[in-house]
C-alpha positions as CSV (number, residue, x, y, z in Angstrom):
1,M,53.3,-49.2,59.8
2,I,51.8,-50.0,56.5
3,Q,51.0,-46.3,55.8
4,T,54.7,-45.5,56.3
5,I,55.8,-48.3,53.9
6,L,53.2,-47.1,51.3
7,A,54.5,-43.5,51.6
8,I,58.1,-44.6,51.2
9,S,57.2,-46.7,48.1
10,L,55.3,-43.8,46.6
11,S,58.2,-41.4,47.1
12,L,60.6,-44.0,45.5
13,Y,58.2,-44.3,42.5
14,I,58.2,-40.5,42.1
15,I,62.0,-40.5,42.1
16,A,62.1,-43.3,39.5
17,I,59.6,-41.4,37.3
18,L,61.8,-38.2,37.6
19,L,64.9,-40.2,36.7
20,A,63.2,-41.6,33.7
21,L,62.0,-38.1,32.7
22,Y,65.6,-37.0,32.9
23,R,66.5,-39.9,30.5
24,I,63.8,-38.8,28.1
25,I,65.1,-35.3,28.0
26,R,68.8,-36.1,28.0
27,G,68.8,-39.6,26.4
28,P,71.7,-40.3,24.1
29,S,69.5,-42.1,21.6
30,M,65.9,-42.6,20.6
31,P,65.7,-46.2,21.9
32,D,66.8,-45.0,25.3
33,R,64.0,-42.5,25.3
34,V,61.4,-45.2,24.3
35,V,62.6,-47.4,27.2
36,A,62.4,-44.5,29.6
37,L,58.8,-43.7,28.4
38,D,57.9,-47.3,29.0
39,M,59.5,-47.2,32.4
40,I,57.4,-44.1,33.3
41,G,54.3,-46.0,32.3
42,V,55.1,-49.0,34.5
43,N,56.1,-46.9,37.4
44,L,52.9,-44.7,37.1
45,I,50.8,-47.9,37.1
46,S,52.5,-49.1,40.2
47,A,52.3,-45.7,41.9
48,V,48.5,-45.5,41.2
49,A,48.1,-49.0,42.6
50,V,50.0,-48.2,45.8
51,F,48.0,-44.9,46.1
52,S,44.8,-47.0,45.7
53,V,45.9,-49.3,48.5
54,A,46.8,-46.4,50.7
55,L,43.4,-44.9,50.3
56,G,41.7,-48.3,50.6
57,T,39.6,-47.9,47.5
58,H,39.0,-49.7,44.2
59,A,38.2,-46.5,42.3
60,F,41.6,-46.2,40.6
61,L,41.5,-49.6,38.9
62,E,40.1,-48.1,35.7
63,V,42.9,-45.5,35.7
64,I,45.4,-48.3,36.0
65,L,43.9,-50.1,33.0
66,I,43.8,-46.9,30.9
67,V,47.4,-46.0,31.7
68,G,48.5,-49.5,30.9
69,I,46.8,-49.5,27.5
70,L,48.1,-46.0,26.7
71,A,51.7,-47.0,27.7
72,F,51.5,-50.1,25.6
73,I,50.2,-48.3,22.5
74,S,52.8,-45.4,22.9
75,T,55.6,-47.9,23.3
76,I,54.6,-49.7,20.1
77,A,54.1,-46.5,18.2
78,L,57.5,-45.1,19.2
79,A,59.3,-48.4,18.5
80,R,57.7,-48.4,15.1
81,F,58.8,-44.8,14.5
82,V,62.4,-45.6,15.6
83,E,62.5,-48.7,13.3
84,R,60.8,-47.2,10.2
85,G,60.9,-43.5,10.6
86,E,57.1,-43.3,10.4
87,I,54.2,-44.5,12.5
88,V,51.5,-44.9,9.8
89,E,52.5,-46.1,6.4
90,H,51.7,-43.7,3.6
91,D,50.8,-45.1,0.2
92,P,51.8,-42.6,-2.5
93,D,49.6,-44.4,-5.1
94,R,46.4,-43.3,-3.5
């Protein structure tokens, strides 16, 4: 019973990731794309956690942490790019 529920939840996470990928490709604006990228990160973390429970192992906990950190950093970088037009400030006096 639990394996069926985990398989259904994994398939729903895959569908959600594909829908967010569609939003990244066809998004009407850059903020929509940033939100879709963040959604992919959250769904990927959740899918890896469900996959870890399905396999009954703790081996994927490091993967969850790394994906979470990368998703956070990429969201901040893209939000900064949308706001300022550049990720790293360039000082022309140097």
